[in-house]
C-alpha positions as CSV (number, residue, x, y, z in Angstrom):
1,X,0.0,0.0,0.0
2,X,1.3,3.5,-0.9
3,X,0.8,5.6,2.2
4,X,-0.2,9.3,2.3
5,X,2.3,10.3,5.0
6,X,5.9,9.5,5.9
7,X,7.5,10.5,9.2
8,X,11.2,9.9,9.3
9,X,12.9,9.1,12.6
10,X,12.8,6.5,15.3
11,X,9.6,6.6,17.3
12,X,10.2,6.2,21.1
13,X,8.8,3.0,22.5
14,X,5.9,3.2,25.0
15,X,8.3,2.6,28.0
16,X,10.5,5.5,26.9
17,X,7.7,8.1,26.4
18,X,6.9,9.3,29.9
19,X,8.7,9.7,33.2
20,X,7.2,10.1,36.7
21,X,7.6,13.5,38.3
22,X,6.4,15.1,41.5
23,X,4.4,18.3,41.4
24,X,3.4,19.8,44.8
25,X,3.8,16.5,46.4
26,X,1.7,14.5,43.9
27,X,3.0,12.1,41.3
28,X,2.4,12.9,37.7
29,X,3.6,11.8,34.2
30,X,5.7,14.0,32.0
31,X,6.9,13.4,28.5
32,X,10.6,12.6,28.1
33,X,12.9,14.8,26.1
34,X,13.1,12.1,23.4
35,X,9.3,12.0,23.1
36,X,9.0,15.8,23.0
37,X,11.6,15.9,20.2
38,X,9.9,13.1,18.3
39,X,6.5,14.9,18.6
40,X,8.0,18.1,17.3
41,X,9.7,16.3,14.4
42,X,6.4,14.5,13.7
43,X,4.5,17.7,13.7
44,X,6.8,19.3,11.2
45,X,6.7,16.4,8.8
46,X,3.0,15.6,9.1
47,X,1.8,18.0,6.3
48,X,-0.8,15.6,4.9
49,X,-2.8,15.4,8.1
50,X,-1.6,18.3,10.3
51,X,-4.7,20.3,11.6
52,X,-7.1,18.0,9.7
53,X,-8.8,17.1,13.0
54,X,-10.6,14.0,11.9
55,X,-13.6,13.8,14.2
56,X,-15.2,10.6,13.0
57,X,-14.3,7.0,13.6
58,X,-11.2,6.1,11.6
59,X,-8.9,3.3,10.6
60,X,-5.1,3.6,10.7
61,X,-2.9,1.7,8.3
62,X,0.8,1.9,9.0
63,X,4.1,0.5,8.1
64,X,6.9,1.0,10.6
65,X,10.5,0.7,9.4
66,X,12.9,0.3,12.4
67,X,16.7,0.1,12.4
68,X,16.7,-3.2,14.4
69,X,14.4,-5.8,16.0
70,X,14.6,-4.3,19.6
71,X,11.4,-2.3,19.6
72,X,7.9,-4.0,19.7
73,X,5.4,-2.9,17.1
74,X,2.6,-2.5,19.7
75,X,4.7,0.0,21.7
76,X,5.1,2.2,18.6
77,X,1.3,2.3,18.0
78,X,0.4,4.4,21.1
79,X,3.2,6.9,20.4
80,X,2.0,7.3,16.9
81,X,-1.6,7.8,17.9
82,X,-0.5,10.4,20.6
83,X,1.5,12.2,17.9
84,X,-1.5,12.3,15.6
85,X,-3.6,13.8,18.3
86,X,-0.9,16.3,19.2
87,X,-0.6,17.6,15.7
88,X,-4.4,17.7,15.4
89,X,-4.6,15.1,12.7
90,X,-7.3,13.3,14.7
91,X,-9.7,14.6,17.4
92,X,-9.1,11.8,19.8
93,X,-7.4,8.4,19.4
94,X,-10.3,6.7,21.1
95,X,-12.2,7.0,17.8
96,X,-9.7,4.6,16.2
97,X,-11.7,1.4,15.3
98,X,-9.1,-0.5,13.3
99,X,-5.3,-0.6,13.1
100,X,-3.4,-2.5,10.5
101,X,0.3,-2.4,11.2
102,X,3.4,-4.0,9.7
103,X,6.9,-3.9,11.0
104,X,10.0,-3.9,8.7
105,X,13.7,-3.3,9.1
106,X,15.5,-0.4,7.5
107,X,18.7,0.6,9.4
108,X,19.4,3.4,7.0
109,X,16.0,5.3,7.0
110,X,13.8,4.4,10.0
111,X,10.3,5.8,9.5
112,X,6.6,5.4,10.0
113,X,4.4,5.5,6.8
114,X,0.6,5.7,7.4
115,X,-2.8,6.5,6.0
116,X,-5.9,7.4,8.0
117,X,-9.2,6.4,6.6
118,X,-12.4,7.9,8.0
119,X,-15.2,5.4,8.5
120,X,-18.6,6.3,7.3
121,X,-21.8,4.8,8.5
122,X,-21.0,4.6,12.2
123,X,-22.8,7.2,14.3
124,X,-20.7,8.7,17.0
125,X,-22.5,9.0,20.3
126,X,-22.0,10.9,23.5
127,X,-19.9,8.7,25.9
128,X,-22.7,8.6,28.4
129,X,-25.1,7.0,25.9
130,X,-25.2,3.3,25.2
131,X,-23.8,2.6,21.7
132,X,-21.8,0.5,19.4
133,X,-19.0,-0.4,21.8
134,X,-21.0,-0.9,25.0
């Protein structure tokens, strides 16, 4: 599949995206410097979807090209969805109803290639109403 968007760089794995900090005596999560840098790089490269703000249910098709086998594919998915939300490509990652992901090796040009497809025919309801996923 030829994808609509390519983001170059190595996405941080889920375990390396956040760190625990203390604010006024309470524990909280903060993004690591590596995650902040990747989000900024993602934002700059995401011209096809930046500020598109897809508000419907959607499917995500992605191919991840990593420099080695150390990272798990599932750990990359959350970071990619978070970046899509941060660059306002999607309204909220909870509206993702399908993910098709493939992992490949490319030690020279690590990247994520993806396409977002809006899903028609599914009515989005208020979270307090019973609906499709209750």
